C-alpha positions in Angstrom: 30.9 -121.8 64.7 27.3 -122.9 64.1 27.7 -123.5 60.4 26.0 -126.6 58.8 28.2 -129.3 57.3 26.4 -129.4 53.9 28.5 -132.1 52.2 28.4 -134.4 55.4 24.7 -133.8 55.7 24.2 -134.5 51.9 26.2 -137.6 52.1 24.3 -138.9 55.1 20.9 -138.2 53.4 22.1 -140.0 50.2 23.5 -143.0 52.2 20.3 -143.3 54.1 18.1 -143.2 51.1 20.1 -145.6 49.0 18.9 -148.9 50.5 15.3 -147.6 50.5 15.6 -146.8 46.7 17.0 -150.1 45.9 14.2 -151.9 47.8 11.7 -149.7 45.9 13.2 -150.8 42.6 12.8 -154.4 43.3 9.4 -154.0 44.8 8.3 -152.0 41.8 9.5 -154.6 39.3 7.9 -157.4 41.2 4.6 -155.5 41.5 4.6 -154.7 37.7 5.3 -158.4 36.9 2.5 -159.5 39.3 0.0 -157.2 37.8 1.0 -158.2 34.2 0.7 -161.8 35.3 -2.8 -161.2 36.6 -3.9 -159.1 33.6 -2.7 -161.7 31.0 -4.9 -164.5 32.4 
């Protein structure tokens, strides 16, 4: 009756984290390239 829908909850968490993770990957790549550009000068 008061059971937790684990697969539904897990899928909701994964779907909500996915866009944040993709943005993080692009931001990290841009940050690393920016730091390497500054360090190379």
